[in-house]
C-alpha positions in Angstrom: 27.8 -9.8 3.8 25.9 -10.0 0.4 23.8 -8.3 -0.8 19.8 -8.1 0.1 17.8 -10.3 -2.6 15.2 -9.0 -5.0 12.8 -10.8 -3.2 12.5 -9.3 0.1 12.3 -6.4 -2.2 9.1 -8.0 -4.3 7.9 -9.1 -1.0 7.6 -5.6 0.6 6.2 -4.0 -2.5 3.3 -6.8 -2.5 2.5 -6.3 1.2 2.5 -2.3 0.8 0.1 -2.4 -2.1 -1.8 -4.9 -0.3 -2.3 -2.6 2.8 -2.4 0.3 -0.2 -5.8 -1.3 -1.4 -7.1 -2.2 2.0 -7.5 1.4 2.9 -8.3 2.8 -0.2 -11.7 1.7 1.2 -13.3 4.7 1.7 -16.1 6.3 -0.3 -15.7 9.4 -2.6 -18.3 11.4 -1.7 -19.2 11.4 2.3 -15.8 9.9 3.5 -17.4 6.7 5.4 -15.9 3.8 5.8 -17.6 0.9 3.1 -20.0 -1.2 4.8 -17.9 -4.5 3.9 -15.4 -3.2 5.7 -17.7 -2.5 8.5 -19.1 -5.6 9.0 -16.1 -7.9 8.2 -13.8 -5.4 10.4 -12.4 -8.9 12.5 -11.7 -11.3 9.6 -10.2 -8.0 7.8 -8.3 -7.4 10.9 -6.7 -10.5 11.1 -6.1 -10.5 7.6 -3.8 -7.1 7.8 -1.9 -9.7 11.0 -1.6 -12.6 9.0 -0.3 -10.8 5.9 2.1 -9.4 8.6 3.4 -12.7 9.6 3.5 -13.9 6.2 5.6 -11.4 5.0 7.7 -10.9 8.2 8.5 -15.1 7.9 9.7 -14.2 4.7 12.2 -11.4 5.0 13.7 -13.2 8.3 14.1 -16.6 6.2 15.9 -14.0 3.5 18.3 -13.0 6.5 19.1 -15.4 7.8 19.9 -16.9 4.3 21.9 -14.1 3.3 23.8 -13.9 6.3 24.2 -16.9 7.7 23.8 -18.6 4.5 21.4 -21.0 5.3 17.6 -20.0 5.6 15.7 -21.4 9.1 13.5 -24.1 7.5 10.4 -23.0 10.2 10.1 -19.4 8.4 9.3 -21.6 5.3 6.8 -23.4 6.9 4.9 -19.8 8.9 5.0 -18.3 5.1 3.4 -20.4 3.5 1.1 -20.7 6.1 -0.2 -17.9 6.6 0.4 -17.8 2.7 -2.2 -19.9 2.2 -4.4 -18.4 5.4 -4.3 -14.9 4.1 -6.5 -15.6 0.3 -9.1 -18.1 3.0 -9.8 -15.0 4.7 -10.8 -13.0 1.9 -13.0 -16.6 1.0 -14.3 -15.9 3.8 -16.2 -12.3 2.7 -16.5 -13.5 -1.0 -18.3 -16.9 -0.6 -18.5 -17.4 3.4 -19.2 -21.3 3.6 -16.2 -22.5 0.8 -14.3 -20.1 2.8 -15.4 -22.2 6.1 -14.5 -25.2 4.7 -11.1 -24.2 3.5 -10.3 -22.9 7.0 -11.3 -25.4 8.5 -8.8 -27.4 5.9 -6.4 -24.7 7.0 -6.3 -26.2 10.6 -5.6 -29.7 10.3 -3.0 -29.1 7.9 -2.2 -26.5 10.7 -2.3 -29.1 13.4 0.0 -31.2 11.1 2.7 -28.9 10.9 2.7 -28.8 14.0 2.9 -31.9 14.8 5.6 -32.7 12.8 7.8 -29.9 14.0 7.0 -31.1 17.6 10.5 -32.2 17.8 12.6 -29.8 16.3 10.9 -27.3 18.8 11.8 -29.4 21.8 15.2 -29.6 20.4 15.5 -25.9 19.7 13.9 -24.4 22.8 15.9 -27.1 25.0 19.3 -25.7 23.5 18.2 -22.3 24.5 17.8 -23.1 27.9 20.1 -24.8 28.5 21.9 -21.4 26.6 20.0 -19.8 28.9 20.8 -21.4 32.3 24.5 -21.3 31.3 25.2 -18.3 30.8 23.2 -17.0 34.2 25.7 -19.2 35.8 28.7 -18.1 34.5 27.3 -14.5 35.1 26.3 -15.4 38.2 29.9 -17.9 38.9 31.7 -14.3 37.9 32.9 -12.9 40.9 35.6 -10.1 39.9 37.3 -7.3 41.8 35.5 -4.4 40.2 37.4 -2.5 37.8 38.5 1.4 37.7 37.4 3.5 34.8 41.0 5.0 33.6 41.8 8.6 33.9 
């Protein structure tokens, strides 16, 4: 196995820093949550999930690239889609009209990518189903005498 790529460390540091900044949005004088955090609670929660998916896709892609020798193509697409969605969610808070327009474009991009990867997903899920059925068949046909434990 090769040494861990520095991109994993960079992405992890970015992730932790982003979450740290979000957690620091507390007023010092009365320990109350910021009004922005109260008003946009759903958007900020979705932002945290999106950043988590983005970081997970990057890390999994790098791990597969290191262990197998090539990455998973869909992990790069997931990383790009969710990496593009994260700032759009923040723009929904700062500039709502512009954020909504960009979110509409993001959904169009998501539909195009889903359409383009439809065949690959069908092929992958088909292979997965065939392997699962073969494993189940071997399990059901496996009739061996119970083995005794060595003493």
